[in-house]
N, C-alpha and C positions, 0 to 999 in steps of 0.2 A: 175708755179701753179702745187700744189699738186693733187693728185686722191680725196680726202674729196672735196675740192673745188671745182672740177670739178662735183661732186654729187650733192654739195649744188645750184650751179648755174644751173645746168639742172632742178633740183627740183625749183627753183625759177621762171625759163621760163616756166616749166610746170603749177605752181601756179598762174603765171600772165595771161597764155594763158586761163586757164581756168576761172578765174576772168572776162578776156574779153568776153568770150563765153557767159558766165551768163550774162553779161551786154546787149550783143546782143540779148538775148533771152528775157531778161525783158524788153527791148525797142519794141520789136516786138509784145510782149503779152500786153504791155501798149496799143501798137496802135490798137490791136485787140480788145482790150476793149473797147476803145472809140467809141461812136456812131459817125456815118458820119453826113455832115453837111446836108445831104438831108434826113436823118432820122427824126422821130418824136421823141420829148422827151422819154424816157424809163421810166418804174416803178421803175427800180434798181437805180434813180439817185444818190442817196446818198451812197449806197453800192458800186455803181461804183466808185465813186471820193474816198472814203476810201481806195478801193482796188488800184486805180493808185497812191493815196499818199502813200502807204505802197511800193509799188513796187518801187516809187520814192525815198524813204528812204533806201531801198535795195541798189538801184543802186549808191546813194551818199555814202553810207558804205563802199563799193566796191571799190568806184574810192579812197576814202580817204585812206583806208588800203593799196591797192594795186599798186595804181600809184602813191600816194604821200609818198609812203615809210613809212608809220605809223606803219605797222605790227611788224617793226623792232626797234620802238620808246620804249622808256619806258612806263612801264604799265600805270603810271597815265596821260601820254597824249593819250594812246590807250582810257582810260576810259574816259577822258575829251571831247575827239571828239566823242564819242558815247553818252555821255550825252547833247552835244551840238547838235547833230543830233536828238536824239529823242525829244528835247524840240522846236527845230525849225520844225520841220515837225508836231508835236502834234499842235502847235499854228498856222500854216498854215491851217492844217485840221479843229480845233476849227474856225477859221476866214471865213472859206469857210461853214462849215455847219451851223453857227449861225447865 
């Protein structure tokens, strides 16, 4: 393996580790945003749901990009997965809020 390959591999490992750390932080944030079972309903119900749905969208995008290797895929596939995620999560949000 040559030196440029080593640099790319190290960069890839750092990128995947950063994605993993962001996923972990997003999971903890979503967990902290959810009201506990013992708490009464909050006045921020719909806003809270929207925030958690957006966090879910970001987490799915990170998983698809960095752990399913779509970041190295052709541009059309990256855009297709982004479009699919947007439609899916927007549909889920609309179903919940309506």
